[in-house]
C-alpha positions, 0 to 999 in steps of 0.5 A, spaced: 121 596 673 121 599 667 119 594 662 125 594 655 122 597 649 124 590 645 121 587 650 115 592 650 115 590 642 116 583 642 109 584 647 105 589 643 105 583 636 102 578 641 096 582 641 091 580 636 091 584 629 085 589 631 088 592 637 095 592 634 091 596 629 088 601 633 094 602 637 098 603 632 092 608 629 093 611 637 100 612 635 100 615 629 095 621 632 100 621 636 105 624 633 101 627 628 100 632 634 106 633 635 108 636 628 100 639 626 102 644 632 110 645 630 106 646 622 100 651 625 106 654 628 110 657 622 103 657 618 103 663 624 109 666 622 109 666 615 102 669 615 105 674 620 111 675 616 106 676 609 102 681 614 107 686 615 110 686 608 103 688 605 103 694 612 111 697 609 109 697 602 114 691 600 109 687 596 102 691 593 096 686 594 092 682 587 085 681 587 084 673 585 082 676 578 087 679 576 092 674 580 088 668 576 089 672 570 096 673 570 097 666 572 094 664 566 098 669 561 104 665 564 101 658 562 100 660 555 
C-alpha cells in the first residue's frame, strides 16, 4: 500500500536532525539536477543562436579589449 505524503512527512519529521538534513540535501540535489539540465539546454540553444548570428553576418565580433574599452567609456 502506498504511503500518503502527509503520513510520510510525519514519519520523516520524527528522524534525528542529522538524518533530516541529509534527506533534505538529497531532495534538493534531485531538484537541482533537473533544473541544471534545463539550464544547460537553454545555454546550448543560446550559443547556437549567437553562432548563427555571427555566421550570417547579423552581428560582428569584437575583442575583449575593445568591448571593455567601449563599456568603460559608456560608464564615464
